[in-house]
TILUM-356516 format. One line per field, with one value per residue: residue number from 1; x, y, z of N, C-alpha, C in turn. Coordinates in steps of 0.1 Angstrom, whole numbers, plus 2048, in hexadecimal, padded with zeros to 3 digits. Layout:
n	[NUM / ...]
n.xx	[X / ...]
n.yy	[Y / ...]
n.zz	[Z / ...]
ca.xx	[X / ...]
ca.yy	[Y / ...]
ca.zz	[Z / ...]
c.xx	[X / ...]
c.yy	[Y / ...]
c.zz	[Z / ...]
//
This chain:
n	[1 / 2 / 3 / 4 / 5 / 6 / 7 / 8 / 9 / 10 / 11 / 12 / 13 / 14 / 15 / 16 / 17 / 18 / 19 / 20 / 21 / 22 / 23 / 24 / 25 / 26 / 27 / 28 / 29 / 30 / 31 / 32 / 33 / 34 / 35 / 36 / 37 / 38 / 39 / 40 / 41 / 42 / 43 / 44 / 45 / 46 / 47 / 48 / 49 / 50 / 51 / 52 / 53 / 54 / 55 / 56 / 57 / 58 / 59 / 60 / 61 / 62 / 63 / 64 / 65 / 66 / 67 / 68 / 69 / 70 / 71 / 72 / 73 / 74 / 75 / 76 / 77 / 78 / 79 / 80 / 81 / 82 / 83 / 84 / 85 / 86 / 87 / 88 / 89 / 90 / 91 / 92 / 93 / 94 / 95 / 96 / 97 / 98 / 99 / 100 / 101 / 102 / 103 / 104 / 105 / 106 / 107 / 108 / 109 / 110 / 111 / 112 / 113 / 114 / 115 / 116 / 117 / 118 / 119 / 120 / 121 / 122 / 123 / 124 / 125 / 126 / 127 / 128 / 129 / 130 / 131 / 132 / 133 / 134 / 135 / 136 / 137 / 138 / 139 / 140 / 141 / 142 / 143 / 144 / 145 / 146 / 147 / 148 / 149 / 150 / 151 / 152 / 153 / 154 / 155 / 156 / 157 / 158 / 159 / 160 / 161 / 162 / 163 / 164 / 165 / 166 / 167 / 168 / 169 / 170 / 171 / 172 / 173 / 174 / 175 / 176 / 177 / 178 / 179 / 180 / 181 / 182 / 183 / 184 / 185 / 186 / 187 / 188 / 189 / 190 / 191 / 192 / 193 / 194 / 195 / 196 / 197 / 198 / 199 / 200 / 201 / 202 / 203 / 204 / 205 / 206 / 207 / 208 / 209 / 210 / 211 / 212 / 213 / 214 / 215 / 216 / 217 / 218 / 219 / 220 / 221 / 222 / 223 / 224 / 225 / 226 / 227 / 228 / 229 / 230 / 231 / 232 / 233 / 234 / 235 / 236 / 237 / 238 / 239 / 240 / 241 / 242 / 243 / 244 / 245 / 246 / 247 / 248 / 249 / 250 / 251 / 252 / 253 / 254 / 255 / 256 / 257 / 258 / 259 / 260 / 261 / 262 / 263 / 264 / 265 / 266 / 267 / 268 / 269 / 270 / 271 / 272 / 273 / 274 / 275 / 276 / 277 / 278 / 279 / 280 / 281 / 282 / 283 / 284]
n.xx	[4B0 / 4BF / 4E0 / 4F2 / 513 / 536 / 545 / 568 / 571 / 580 / 59B / 596 / 5A1 / 5B7 / 5AF / 5A8 / 5C7 / 5CA / 5B8 / 5BE / 5D5 / 5D0 / 5C1 / 5D9 / 5E9 / 5D6 / 5DA / 5F3 / 5FB / 5E7 / 5ED / 606 / 5FE / 5F7 / 5DA / 5D5 / 5DA / 5D2 / 5BA / 5B0 / 5B6 / 5AB / 590 / 595 / 591 / 575 / 56E / 57A / 572 / 555 / 554 / 556 / 54E / 545 / 544 / 52C / 530 / 51B / 510 / 507 / 513 / 500 / 507 / 504 / 503 / 4FE / 4E6 / 4EA / 4F4 / 50D / 517 / 521 / 530 / 53A / 551 / 55A / 562 / 574 / 56B / 573 / 560 / 55A / 54F / 53A / 527 / 507 / 4FD / 4EF / 4E8 / 4E3 / 4DB / 4E8 / 4DE / 4CD / 4AC / 48B / 468 / 451 / 431 / 411 / 3EF / 3DD / 3C1 / 3B7 / 3A5 / 3B0 / 3BC / 3A0 / 38D / 38E / 38C / 3A7 / 3BD / 3D9 / 3FD / 420 / 44C / 45E / 485 / 498 / 4AC / 4C3 / 4D4 / 4DB / 4E1 / 4DC / 4C1 / 4AF / 4B2 / 4A6 / 49A / 481 / 469 / 467 / 477 / 471 / 459 / 455 / 45B / 44C / 42D / 42F / 436 / 41F / 412 / 414 / 418 / 3FD / 3F7 / 405 / 3F7 / 3E0 / 3E4 / 3E2 / 3D9 / 3C1 / 3C9 / 3CB / 3B8 / 39F / 3A9 / 3AC / 3C7 / 3D3 / 3F5 / 407 / 401 / 3F9 / 3F9 / 409 / 419 / 436 / 45B / 455 / 438 / 44F / 463 / 458 / 448 / 461 / 46C / 45A / 458 / 472 / 477 / 45F / 46D / 489 / 48A / 490 / 4AA / 4AD / 4AA / 49E / 4AC / 499 / 477 / 459 / 43B / 425 / 413 / 3F5 / 3D4 / 3AA / 395 / 37C / 363 / 363 / 373 / 364 / 353 / 369 / 377 / 368 / 366 / 37C / 387 / 36D / 37C / 390 / 381 / 37B / 391 / 39D / 38B / 386 / 3A4 / 39C / 38B / 397 / 3AB / 39C / 38F / 3A6 / 3AB / 392 / 39A / 3B2 / 3A5 / 392 / 3A1 / 3B4 / 3A3 / 395 / 3AD / 3B9 / 3A5 / 38A / 37B / 35F / 351 / 32D / 31F / 310 / 31B / 331 / 32A / 31D / 32F / 343 / 332 / 32F / 349 / 350 / 343 / 34E / 361 / 36B / 350 / 34E / 34B / 349 / 348 / 329 / 32C / 318 / 30D / 302 / 2EF / 2DD / 2E0 / 2E2 / 2D1 / 2B8]
n.yy	[898 / 8A9 / 8A6 / 8AE / 8C3 / 8BF / 8E2 / 8EF / 906 / 922 / 92D / 94A / 959 / 95C / 968 / 981 / 98B / 990 / 9A3 / 9B8 / 9C0 / 9CF / 9E7 / 9E9 / 9F3 / A00 / A17 / A20 / A23 / A3E / A49 / A58 / A5B / A4D / A4D / A35 / A1E / A17 / A0A / 9F7 / 9E5 / 9EE / 9E8 / 9CE / 9C9 / 9D4 / 9B9 / 9A7 / 9A6 / 9A3 / 988 / 97C / 96B / 958 / 93B / 92C / 90C / 8EB / 8F6 / 907 / 913 / 911 / 916 / 927 / 92C / 946 / 938 / 91E / 901 / 900 / 8F8 / 8EA / 8F8 / 8EF / 8EE / 8FD / 921 / 941 / 94A / 947 / 94E / 94F / 96D / 973 / 95D / 94F / 951 / 938 / 93A / 91A / 905 / 8E6 / 8DD / 8CE / 8CD / 8D2 / 8CD / 8CD / 8C2 / 8CA / 8B9 / 8A9 / 8A0 / 880 / 860 / 842 / 81C / 80E / 81F / 835 / 855 / 869 / 87C / 880 / 88B / 892 / 896 / 8A2 / 89F / 8A6 / 8AE / 8BD / 8AE / 8B1 / 8C8 / 8D0 / 8C7 / 8C6 / 8E9 / 8E6 / 8D4 / 8D2 / 8ED / 8F9 / 8F6 / 8F4 / 8F4 / 8DD / 8C6 / 8C9 / 8CA / 8AA / 89C / 8A1 / 890 / 87A / 86E / 871 / 85E / 847 / 84A / 83D / 826 / 812 / 803 / 81B / 80B / 7E8 / 7E2 / 7EF / 7D8 / 7BB / 7AE / 7BA / 7BD / 7D3 / 7ED / 81A / 826 / 80D / 808 / 817 / 815 / 803 / 811 / 82D / 828 / 820 / 838 / 847 / 840 / 83F / 85D / 862 / 854 / 866 / 87F / 87C / 884 / 89D / 8A1 / 898 / 894 / 880 / 87A / 870 / 866 / 86F / 865 / 882 / 88A / 87E / 874 / 86D / 874 / 889 / 889 / 875 / 86B / 869 / 853 / 83E / 83D / 83B / 81D / 810 / 813 / 7FC / 7E9 / 7E7 / 7E5 / 7CA / 7BC / 7BE / 7AA / 795 / 78B / 78A / 778 / 762 / 760 / 75C / 748 / 731 / 735 / 72D / 70E / 709 / 711 / 6FB / 6E7 / 6E1 / 6E3 / 6C7 / 6B5 / 6C0 / 6B3 / 6C3 / 6C4 / 6B5 / 6BA / 6B5 / 6B3 / 6C9 / 6DB / 6E1 / 6F0 / 702 / 716 / 71A / 729 / 73C / 745 / 74E / 767 / 776 / 771 / 784 / 799 / 7BC / 7CD / 7D2 / 7B4 / 7A5 / 790 / 778 / 763 / 744 / 72E / 719 / 6FE / 6F3 / 6E5 / 6E8]
n.zz	[66A / 683 / 692 / 6B0 / 6AC / 6BA / 6C1 / 6C0 / 6C9 / 6CC / 6E7 / 6F4 / 707 / 6F6 / 6E1 / 6EF / 6F4 / 6D4 / 6CF / 6E5 / 6D9 / 6C1 / 6CB / 6D8 / 6BF / 6AE / 6C0 / 6C0 / 6A1 / 69F / 6AF / 69E / 68C / 679 / 662 / 655 / 657 / 66B / 662 / 662 / 679 / 68C / 67C / 687 / 6A1 / 6AF / 6A1 / 6AC / 6C9 / 6CA / 6BE / 6DB / 6F7 / 70D / 71C / 736 / 756 / 74A / 737 / 716 / 6F7 / 6D9 / 6B4 / 694 / 677 / 660 / 660 / 65E / 673 / 686 / 69D / 6C1 / 6D8 / 6FA / 706 / 726 / 732 / 722 / 702 / 6DC / 6C6 / 698 / 695 / 67F / 68D / 698 / 6B7 / 6D1 / 6ED / 707 / 722 / 736 / 747 / 766 / 765 / 777 / 775 / 77D / 780 / 77B / 78C / 77D / 76E / 766 / 75B / 762 / 75D / 763 / 75E / 77B / 781 / 78E / 797 / 78F / 78F / 786 / 78D / 77C / 775 / 75E / 744 / 72B / 70D / 6F0 / 6E1 / 6C7 / 6C0 / 6CF / 6CE / 6B2 / 6A6 / 6B8 / 6BB / 6D7 / 6EA / 70D / 70C / 6FD / 70A / 72A / 71D / 710 / 728 / 738 / 722 / 72D / 740 / 743 / 731 / 73B / 74F / 745 / 748 / 757 / 776 / 78E / 7B2 / 7C0 / 7C3 / 7AC / 79B / 79E / 795 / 78B / 781 / 785 / 793 / 799 / 7B5 / 7C5 / 7AF / 7B4 / 7AF / 795 / 788 / 787 / 778 / 75D / 757 / 753 / 73E / 728 / 72B / 722 / 706 / 6F9 / 6F8 / 6EE / 6D5 / 6D9 / 6E5 / 6FE / 720 / 735 / 75A / 771 / 77B / 78C / 79B / 7AC / 7BD / 7BF / 7BD / 7BB / 7A6 / 7B4 / 7B4 / 7BA / 7D2 / 7E7 / 7E7 / 7DF / 7F4 / 80E / 803 / 804 / 81B / 826 / 81C / 829 / 844 / 83A / 839 / 853 / 862 / 853 / 85F / 878 / 87B / 875 / 88B / 8A3 / 89A / 897 / 8B5 / 8C0 / 8B9 / 8C9 / 8E3 / 8EC / 8E2 / 8F8 / 90C / 908 / 907 / 921 / 932 / 941 / 93B / 92E / 914 / 900 / 8DE / 8D4 / 8EC / 8E3 / 8D6 / 8DC / 8E9 / 8D3 / 8CC / 8DC / 8E0 / 8CB / 8CA / 8DC / 8D1 / 8B8 / 8B6 / 8B5 / 8CD / 8F2 / 904 / 91C / 930 / 937 / 955 / 952 / 966 / 966 / 951 / 931 / 925 / 933]
ca.xx	[4B3 / 4CE / 4E5 / 4FD / 521 / 53A / 54C / 56B / 56E / 58D / 59C / 592 / 5AE / 5C2 / 5A9 / 5AF / 5CB / 5CD / 5B0 / 5C7 / 5E2 / 5D2 / 5C3 / 5E9 / 5F3 / 5CD / 5E0 / 601 / 5F9 / 5DF / 5FE / 611 / 5FA / 5F5 / 5CD / 5CF / 5E1 / 5CA / 5A9 / 5B1 / 5B3 / 597 / 584 / 599 / 593 / 568 / 568 / 580 / 56A / 549 / 55B / 562 / 548 / 53F / 537 / 533 / 52E / 513 / 50C / 512 / 511 / 4FE / 50B / 501 / 50A / 4EF / 4D9 / 4EF / 4F4 / 51A / 520 / 51F / 538 / 535 / 558 / 558 / 56D / 572 / 56D / 56E / 55E / 557 / 53E / 528 / 51F / 4F9 / 505 / 4E4 / 4E8 / 4D7 / 4D9 / 4E9 / 4DF / 4C3 / 4A5 / 481 / 459 / 446 / 427 / 402 / 3E4 / 3D6 / 3BB / 3B0 / 3A4 / 3B8 / 3B3 / 397 / 387 / 38B / 38C / 3AC / 3C4 / 3E8 / 404 / 42C / 452 / 464 / 48D / 4A1 / 4BB / 4C7 / 4DD / 4DA / 4DB / 4D6 / 4B6 / 4A7 / 4B1 / 4A7 / 495 / 47A / 464 / 46C / 477 / 46B / 44D / 453 / 45D / 437 / 422 / 437 / 435 / 411 / 40A / 421 / 415 / 3F3 / 3F8 / 405 / 3EA / 3D0 / 3E7 / 3E6 / 3C8 / 3CB / 3CA / 3CA / 3A8 / 395 / 3AA / 3BC / 3CB / 3E0 / 406 / 411 / 3F5 / 3FF / 3F7 / 40D / 426 / 440 / 463 / 452 / 43C / 455 / 46D / 44C / 44C / 46B / 46E / 44F / 45F / 47C / 470 / 45D / 47C / 492 / 48D / 494 / 4B4 / 4AA / 4AB / 498 / 4AB / 48A / 46A / 453 / 42E / 42A / 404 / 3E8 / 3C7 / 3A0 / 391 / 376 / 357 / 361 / 378 / 35D / 351 / 377 / 37E / 35B / 36A / 389 / 37E / 365 / 385 / 399 / 37A / 378 / 39C / 39C / 37C / 38B / 3AC / 398 / 380 / 3A2 / 3B0 / 390 / 388 / 3AD / 3AA / 386 / 39C / 3B5 / 39F / 38D / 3AF / 3B3 / 398 / 396 / 3BD / 3BB / 399 / 38C / 364 / 355 / 341 / 328 / 322 / 30D / 321 / 33C / 324 / 313 / 33A / 34C / 32D / 332 / 356 / 354 / 33D / 355 / 36E / 361 / 34C / 354 / 346 / 34F / 335 / 322 / 323 / 306 / 30D / 2F4 / 2F0 / 2E0 / 2E0 / 2E6 / 2C5 / 2AB]
ca.yy	[89B / 8B7 / 8A3 / 8B6 / 8BE / 8CB / 8EE / 8EE / 91A / 926 / 938 / 958 / 961 / 95D / 975 / 991 / 98F / 99A / 9B3 / 9C1 / 9C2 / 9D2 / 9EA / 9ED / 9F4 / A11 / A22 / A20 / A2D / A48 / A54 / A57 / A61 / A42 / A40 / A2E / A11 / A1A / A0F / 9E2 / 9E5 / 9F3 / 9E0 / 9C2 / 9CC / 9CB / 9AA / 99A / 9A9 / 9A1 / 97A / 976 / 962 / 94D / 929 / 924 / 901 / 8EB / 900 / 906 / 918 / 912 / 924 / 92B / 93F / 948 / 92B / 90E / 8FD / 8FA / 8ED / 8EF / 901 / 8ED / 8F1 / 904 / 927 / 94C / 940 / 950 / 947 / 959 / 975 / 971 / 94F / 953 / 94B / 939 / 937 / 90D / 8FC / 8DC / 8E0 / 8C1 / 8D4 / 8CF / 8C9 / 8CA / 8BB / 8CD / 8B5 / 8A0 / 895 / 86F / 852 / 836 / 813 / 80C / 830 / 83E / 860 / 86B / 889 / 87E / 896 / 888 / 89E / 89B / 89A / 8A5 / 8B6 / 8B8 / 8A6 / 8B0 / 8D9 / 8D2 / 8C7 / 8D4 / 8F5 / 8EB / 8CC / 8D8 / 8F9 / 8FF / 8E3 / 8EB / 8F0 / 8CD / 8BF / 8CD / 8BF / 8A0 / 893 / 8A1 / 889 / 86D / 870 / 86A / 851 / 83C / 841 / 836 / 818 / 80C / 80A / 821 / 804 / 7DE / 7E5 / 7F0 / 7D6 / 7B5 / 7A8 / 7C1 / 7BC / 7E3 / 7FF / 82A / 823 / 803 / 804 / 818 / 81A / 809 / 81E / 839 / 822 / 81B / 849 / 84B / 835 / 843 / 866 / 860 / 855 / 873 / 88C / 876 / 88E / 8AB / 89D / 8A1 / 884 / 881 / 874 / 869 / 869 / 86D / 86C / 889 / 886 / 86C / 86D / 863 / 87F / 894 / 88B / 85E / 867 / 861 / 849 / 833 / 83A / 82F / 80E / 80F / 80D / 7F9 / 7DE / 7EA / 7DE / 7BA / 7B1 / 7B9 / 7A2 / 784 / 788 / 788 / 76B / 751 / 762 / 756 / 738 / 72D / 738 / 726 / 706 / 709 / 707 / 6ED / 6E2 / 6E9 / 6DA / 6BA / 6B7 / 6BD / 6AC / 6CC / 6CA / 6AA / 6C3 / 6B0 / 6B8 / 6D4 / 6E6 / 6E9 / 6FB / 711 / 71A / 71E / 734 / 748 / 74A / 755 / 76D / 781 / 77B / 78E / 7A6 / 7CD / 7D5 / 7C8 / 7AF / 7A1 / 77F / 76C / 756 / 73A / 722 / 70D / 6F4 / 6F6 / 6DA / 6EC]
ca.zz	[67E / 687 / 697 / 6B8 / 6AC / 6C4 / 6B9 / 6C5 / 6CB / 6CD / 6EB / 6F8 / 70C / 6E9 / 6DE / 6F1 / 6ED / 6CC / 6D2 / 6EF / 6D0 / 6BB / 6D2 / 6D2 / 6B3 / 6AE / 6CC / 6BB / 695 / 69F / 6B5 / 697 / 685 / 668 / 661 / 646 / 65D / 672 / 667 / 65C / 68A / 689 / 67F / 688 / 6B1 / 6AF / 698 / 6B9 / 6D7 / 6C3 / 6C1 / 6EA / 6FF / 71F / 722 / 744 / 758 / 747 / 72E / 706 / 6E8 / 6C7 / 6A6 / 68C / 667 / 656 / 662 / 657 / 67B / 686 / 6A6 / 6CC / 6E2 / 701 / 714 / 733 / 732 / 71A / 6F6 / 6D5 / 6B0 / 693 / 69C / 685 / 68F / 69D / 6C8 / 6DC / 6FC / 708 / 730 / 733 / 758 / 76A / 76B / 778 / 776 / 78D / 77D / 781 / 790 / 76F / 770 / 75C / 75B / 767 / 750 / 766 / 755 / 77A / 777 / 78F / 799 / 78B / 78C / 789 / 78F / 773 / 770 / 74F / 740 / 71E / 70E / 6E2 / 6E3 / 6B8 / 6BF / 6DA / 6CC / 6A2 / 6A6 / 6BA / 6BF / 6E4 / 6F4 / 719 / 70D / 6FC / 71B / 72E / 711 / 70E / 734 / 73B / 71E / 72A / 74C / 73D / 72A / 748 / 75F / 73F / 742 / 76A / 77D / 7A4 / 7B7 / 7B8 / 7CA / 7A5 / 798 / 7A6 / 78D / 780 / 784 / 78C / 796 / 796 / 7BB / 7C5 / 7AA / 7B6 / 7A4 / 78E / 785 / 789 / 76C / 756 / 75C / 750 / 72C / 71E / 724 / 71B / 6FB / 6F4 / 6FB / 6E8 / 6C2 / 6DF / 6E4 / 70E / 725 / 742 / 75F / 77F / 777 / 797 / 79E / 7B6 / 7BB / 7B2 / 7C5 / 7BB / 7AA / 7C0 / 7B5 / 7BD / 7D8 / 7F3 / 7E9 / 7E0 / 801 / 814 / 7F4 / 809 / 82B / 827 / 81A / 83B / 84E / 838 / 83A / 865 / 868 / 84E / 868 / 888 / 883 / 872 / 899 / 8AD / 898 / 8A2 / 8C6 / 8CC / 8BB / 8D2 / 8F1 / 8EF / 8E2 / 902 / 914 / 90B / 90B / 932 / 93D / 94B / 93B / 91F / 90C / 8F2 / 8D5 / 8D8 / 8F7 / 8DE / 8CB / 8E3 / 8EE / 8C9 / 8C2 / 8E7 / 8DD / 8BD / 8C3 / 8E2 / 8CE / 8AE / 8BC / 8BB / 8D6 / 8F7 / 908 / 920 / 933 / 940 / 95B / 952 / 973 / 960 / 944 / 91C / 920 / 93F]
c.xx	[4BF / 4D2 / 4F2 / 50C / 528 / 545 / 553 / 572 / 578 / 595 / 59C / 59B / 5BD / 5BF / 5A8 / 5BB / 5D2 / 5C0 / 5BB / 5CF / 5DB / 5C7 / 5CF / 5E9 / 5E7 / 5D4 / 5EC / 608 / 5F0 / 5E8 / 604 / 606 / 5F9 / 5E5 / 5CC / 5D1 / 5DB / 5BD / 5AB / 5AE / 5AB / 58B / 586 / 593 / 57E / 568 / 56F / 578 / 55A / 54C / 559 / 554 / 54A / 53D / 53A / 52A / 521 / 50A / 514 / 50A / 50F / 507 / 508 / 505 / 4FE / 4E6 / 4DE / 4F8 / 507 / 523 / 51D / 528 / 536 / 53E / 555 / 561 / 567 / 576 / 569 / 56D / 55D / 54B / 53A / 523 / 518 / 506 / 4F6 / 4E5 / 4E1 / 4DF / 4DD / 4E4 / 4CE / 4BD / 498 / 475 / 454 / 433 / 416 / 3F8 / 3DF / 3CC / 3B3 / 3AE / 3AF / 3B1 / 3A9 / 390 / 384 / 38C / 39D / 3B5 / 3D9 / 3F0 / 414 / 43A / 45F / 477 / 497 / 4A7 / 4B9 / 4D4 / 4E2 / 4DA / 4D3 / 4CA / 4B0 / 4A8 / 4A7 / 49A / 483 / 471 / 470 / 46B / 477 / 464 / 446 / 455 / 44F / 430 / 426 / 434 / 42D / 406 / 410 / 418 / 3FD / 3EE / 400 / 3FA / 3E0 / 3D9 / 3EC / 3DB / 3CF / 3CF / 3C5 / 3B6 / 397 / 39C / 3B7 / 3C2 / 3DA / 3EF / 409 / 403 / 3FF / 405 / 406 / 419 / 436 / 448 / 463 / 44E / 447 / 45D / 45F / 44A / 459 / 472 / 462 / 455 / 469 / 47F / 46A / 467 / 487 / 496 / 492 / 49E / 4B6 / 4A6 / 4A6 / 4A2 / 4A4 / 47F / 464 / 445 / 42B / 421 / 3FB / 3DF / 3BD / 39E / 386 / 36E / 35A / 368 / 372 / 35A / 35D / 37D / 374 / 360 / 374 / 389 / 376 / 372 / 38A / 391 / 380 / 384 / 39D / 390 / 382 / 392 / 3A8 / 38C / 38F / 3A8 / 3A4 / 38C / 394 / 3A7 / 39B / 38C / 3A3 / 3B1 / 396 / 392 / 3B1 / 3AE / 396 / 3A5 / 3BB / 3AE / 391 / 37D / 36A / 34C / 33D / 326 / 321 / 310 / 32A / 33A / 323 / 326 / 33C / 345 / 32E / 33F / 359 / 34C / 345 / 360 / 36E / 35F / 352 / 355 / 34E / 342 / 337 / 323 / 31F / 30F / 2FE / 2F9 / 2ED / 2E2 / 2D9 / 2CD / 2BA / 2AE]
c.yy	[8A1 / 8B1 / 8AF / 8B3 / 8C7 / 8D7 / 8EB / 904 / 91A / 931 / 945 / 964 / 961 / 96D / 984 / 993 / 998 / 9A2 / 9BD / 9CA / 9CE / 9E4 / 9F5 / 9FE / A01 / A1D / A27 / A2E / A3C / A58 / A5A / A5D / A55 / A42 / A37 / A1E / A0E / A0D / 9FF / 9E2 / 9E1 / 9E9 / 9D2 / 9BF / 9C5 / 9BF / 9A1 / 995 / 9A2 / 98A / 96F / 970 / 958 / 943 / 92C / 911 / 8FD / 8F0 / 904 / 90F / 915 / 919 / 91E / 933 / 93A / 93F / 91D / 90C / 8FA / 8F3 / 8F3 / 8F3 / 8F2 / 8EB / 8FE / 90F / 938 / 942 / 94A / 94F / 950 / 963 / 979 / 965 / 956 / 94C / 944 / 92F / 924 / 907 / 8F2 / 8DB / 8D1 / 8CF / 8CD / 8CC / 8C4 / 8CB / 8BF / 8C5 / 8B2 / 89F / 88B / 868 / 847 / 82F / 80E / 814 / 83A / 84A / 866 / 875 / 887 / 88A / 88F / 898 / 898 / 89C / 89B / 8B0 / 8B0 / 8B6 / 8A6 / 8BC / 8D5 / 8C9 / 8C4 / 8DD / 8F7 / 8DD / 8CE / 8E8 / 906 / 8F2 / 8E0 / 8EF / 8DF / 8C7 / 8BD / 8C6 / 8B0 / 898 / 899 / 896 / 87C / 86A / 86E / 85F / 845 / 83C / 835 / 829 / 80A / 810 / 814 / 81B / 7F2 / 7DA / 7E5 / 7E0 / 7C8 / 7AC / 7A6 / 7BE / 7CD / 7EB / 80A / 825 / 818 / 801 / 809 / 81C / 813 / 80F / 82C / 833 / 822 / 82D / 84B / 848 / 83F / 852 / 869 / 858 / 85B / 87C / 885 / 87E / 89E / 8AE / 8A0 / 88A / 887 / 875 / 86D / 871 / 865 / 86E / 873 / 88A / 87E / 870 / 86B / 871 / 889 / 88C / 878 / 864 / 866 / 859 / 837 / 832 / 832 / 81E / 808 / 805 / 801 / 7E2 / 7DF / 7DE / 7CD / 7AE / 7AE / 7AB / 794 / 780 / 785 / 77C / 764 / 75B / 757 / 748 / 732 / 72A / 727 / 713 / 703 / 708 / 6FF / 6E4 / 6D6 / 6E0 / 6CE / 6B1 / 6B5 / 6B4 / 6B8 / 6C6 / 6BA / 6B6 / 6B4 / 6BA / 6CC / 6DB / 6EB / 6F4 / 70A / 71C / 720 / 72F / 742 / 750 / 753 / 766 / 77C / 781 / 784 / 79D / 7B4 / 7D2 / 7CC / 7BD / 7AD / 79C / 781 / 766 / 74F / 72B / 716 / 708 / 6F6 / 6F1 / 6DB / 6FF]
c.zz	[67F / 692 / 6A2 / 6AE / 6B3 / 6BB / 6C1 / 6C5 / 6D0 / 6DD / 6F0 / 6FF / 700 / 6E4 / 6DE / 6F3 / 6DF / 6CE / 6D4 / 6E7 / 6C7 / 6BC / 6CC / 6CC / 6AD / 6B2 / 6C7 / 6AB / 69F / 6A7 / 6AE / 68C / 678 / 66C / 65B / 64B / 66D / 674 / 665 / 672 / 68D / 688 / 680 / 695 / 6B3 / 6A9 / 6A4 / 6C3 / 6CE / 6B9 / 6D0 / 6EB / 708 / 720 / 738 / 747 / 756 / 741 / 71D / 700 / 6E0 / 6BF / 69B / 681 / 660 / 656 / 65F / 669 / 67C / 68B / 6B3 / 6CF / 6EF / 70B / 718 / 728 / 729 / 709 / 6EF / 6C8 / 6AA / 696 / 693 / 682 / 698 / 6AF / 6CD / 6E9 / 700 / 719 / 729 / 745 / 756 / 76A / 76C / 779 / 77B / 783 / 77E / 782 / 780 / 776 / 762 / 75D / 757 / 75C / 759 / 760 / 76A / 77D / 789 / 790 / 798 / 78A / 78E / 789 / 785 / 772 / 763 / 74C / 731 / 714 / 6FB / 6E3 / 6D6 / 6BD / 6CA / 6D4 / 6BE / 6A1 / 6A8 / 6C2 / 6C7 / 6EB / 702 / 711 / 709 / 708 / 724 / 72E / 717 / 720 / 739 / 730 / 71D / 73A / 749 / 738 / 737 / 74E / 758 / 73E / 750 / 76D / 78B / 7A8 / 7B5 / 7BA / 7BC / 79D / 795 / 7A1 / 787 / 789 / 786 / 787 / 79D / 7AC / 7C6 / 7BB / 7B2 / 7AF / 797 / 785 / 781 / 77B / 75B / 74F / 74C / 73C / 728 / 719 / 71D / 70A / 6F1 / 6EE / 6F5 / 6DF / 6CA / 6DF / 6F0 / 70E / 732 / 746 / 76E / 778 / 784 / 79A / 7A8 / 7BE / 7B7 / 7C1 / 7BB / 7BB / 7B5 / 7C2 / 7BA / 7CD / 7E6 / 7F5 / 7E7 / 7EF / 80A / 80D / 802 / 819 / 82E / 827 / 81D / 840 / 846 / 83B / 84B / 866 / 866 / 85C / 87A / 88A / 87D / 87E / 89E / 8A5 / 89C / 8AD / 8CF / 8C7 / 8C8 / 8DD / 8F3 / 8E6 / 8ED / 90F / 914 / 90B / 91D / 93E / 942 / 947 / 930 / 919 / 8FF / 8E6 / 8D2 / 8E1 / 8EE / 8D5 / 8D0 / 8E6 / 8E0 / 8C2 / 8CD / 8E4 / 8D2 / 8C0 / 8D4 / 8DB / 8BE / 8AD / 8C0 / 8C2 / 8E3 / 903 / 91A / 92B / 938 / 947 / 95D / 95B / 972 / 95C / 938 / 91B / 931 / 93D]
//
């Protein structure tokens, strides 16, 4: 496996001075009609100019000589190397990959749509250029594979698997950490590191979205009814206790049962109740 090597290039300003000296020598010898003396300087001048190049911030040049990797220049500025070196430009800046929504099955087997945004950058130029065929395409394909694998290891929600520790919908940072870890494992061979990865799109597939929405609504209704019933029972208990404490009325078991039934109907009903005045008794 190829490892990145730092290559120290000569300052380009020194070589510009040498190029100017060669140009001046050519002019002087031409004026003095000394053609043989012009030849070495005329050959050296394009040789010097050909070796000049500029390194911008967060960029690098990988150097090869007849197919042999010699190193990577990362220092910014005007530089000069052997003009026979082939120079390949590569950016070290952070890049965004906005993945397209993928239709996959979650851990339970439900079809879902999922997409992720990945922030990555090259840290080893030699691996990125020479270990994989096209490192940008490699990042895109491996990111898609990682998202598919993540979706298959976690359920969509706790409604699908109530014993699940991490779900795609509520996992939050844990899900993002899992995705970053897997992406770094997959992309390490290309000399690429992922600094951040987040789920950008998550939804049920259209064919089951309606049914899942109804299921979520039913679950919400059941949870709300459970809370209402618990509150109503507490209020009934409090009402009976206060009536007994204040000795406002003495109720036998049958009257208590009737009162509890009426209060629960009033407190748990989802519609306004119409009171009925009972002028008689429960026994007549």
